[in-house]
C-alpha positions, 0 to 999 in steps of 0.5 A, spaced: 500 500 500 505 504 501 509 503 494 502 504 491 501 511 494 509 513 493 508 511 486 501 516 486 505 522 489 511 521 484 506 521 478 502 527 480 509 531 481 511 529 474 504 532 472 505 538 476 512 539 473 510 538 466 505 544 467 510 549 471 516 549 465 516 555 462 519 553 455 514 547 454 519 542 455 518 536 459 521 536 466 525 530 468 521 526 473 524 525 480 526 518 482 522 514 477 515 512 476 515 515 469 521 515 464 524 522 462 522 524 455 523 529 450 516 528 447 511 534 448 508 536 454 501 533 452 504 526 451 507 526 458 500 529 460 496 523 457 501 518 460 501 521 467 493 521 467 493 514 464 498 512 470 494 515 475 488 512 473 491 505 473 494 507 480 487 509 483 484 502 480 489 498 484 488 502 490 481 501 490 482 494 489 487 493 495 481 497 499 475 493 497 478 486 495 478 484 503 471 487 504 468 484 499 472 477 501 469 478 508 462 479 506 457 473 507 455 470 500 448 470 499 444 464 497 439 466 492 435 460 494 435 462 501 428 465 503 429 465 511 428 473 511 422 473 507 416 475 511 411 469 510 403 470 511 400 466 516 396 460 514 395 456 520 393 460 526 390 458 533 386 463 536 386 463 544 381 468 545 373 468 542 374 475 540 380 474 536 377 468 532 371 473 530 376 478 527 380 473 523 373 470 520 371 477 519 377 478 515 375 472 511 381 468 514 376 463 517 379 457 513 386 459 516 384 457 523 386 450 526 385 451 533 380 455 538 379 457 545 374 452 549 370 458 549 369 460 542 362 458 540 362 463 534 362 463 528 359 456 526 364 455 522 369 454 528 365 449 532 368 443 529 375 446 530 380 443 535 380 446 542 386 448 545 384 450 552 383 457 554 388 462 556 389 460 564 389 452 562 392 452 554 393 445 552 400 446 550 401 439 547 395 440 542 398 447 540 404 444 538 401 438 534 397 443 530 404 446 528 401 454 528 405 459 525 401 464 528 398 464 535 393 470 537 392 471 544 389 476 549 393 477 556 399 473 559 401 466 560 408 465 561 408 457 559 404 459 552 409 464 551 415 460 552 412 454 548 411 459 542 419 462 543 421 455 543 417 453 536 418 459 533 411 461 533 409 468 532 404 471 537 399 477 536 397 480 542 389 482 541 387 488 545 380 489 544 378 492 550 375 498 547 372 500 540 379 503 538 382 497 540 377 493 536 379 497 530 386 497 531 386 489 532 382 489 525 388 493 522 394 490 525 391 483 523 389 485 516 396 487 515 399 480 518 394 476 514 395 480 507 388 482 508 389 490 508 383 491 503 378 487 507 380 490 514 379 497 511 372 495 508 370 493 515 373 499 519 369 503 514 363 500 515 364 499 522 364 507 523 358 508 518 354 503 523 356 507 529 355 514 526 348 512 524 346 509 531 349 515 534 345 520 529 338 515 531 339 516 538 341 524 538 337 528 543 333 522 546 332 521 553 338 516 556 336 510 560 340 507 565 343 500 563 345 494 567 349 490 562 349 483 565 355 479 562 354 473 566 350 470 572 347 464 576 342 461 571 336 460 576 337 467 580 340 474 579 346 472 583 354 472 582 352 477 577 358 479 572 357 486 569 362 491 565 365 497 568 367 504 565 371 505 559 370 497 556 367 496 549 361 494 552 360 501 556 362 504 550 357 501 546 351 502 551 353 510 550 353 509 543 346 506 543 343 512 547 344 509 554 348 510 561 351 504 564 350 504 571 357 502 573 
């Protein structure tokens, strides 16, 4: 590398000396690199420029060759970096299954939560337990490439990490959360246009309901999510800020809780 730089310096000095001669004759180079000549200055300029280009080429080769040699070879058949669209989905939450089916991907669901009862197409799909008691062996046997869950379960998340199964955390506790879930799952499943259409209809229907109930008296509402079958006991209701509370408000009611 040092020899290359020295030759470059000599060549540049020779070129400069050529133009500094008052009488137009060729200055004798110092130290070698370009032989002395009695030819014209133009000849020496042409020779020096050619040598200069050659030296630059050799310098760049010295710099780039080790870098290129160290770069990892890319196999055109290697598709490990391709983002694949999920084709085998397990939905641990019933609401997640409904969203996926609404997007038109019901046929990709290979396993569902034990609480999943809608839509009817999913009633014959293998059950994999719930969030608190997932059937890890069955989940592994179903070979999913995406697991959609709502909440946390350390053992389930470890299984997915070990088997390289992608996880999507469903956050459908509010109406904006439902919209966001539609948008994000639509993107993951390659169904962006379907997601946009559903979200558009979603807003249109909500706005129509709001308009229909505008100015009306608002009744106080108790939303019962579950209770003891034979009496009004062990009641589970919904609080402020949940999507059921938001739906009550849109429908023109006031949640008593």
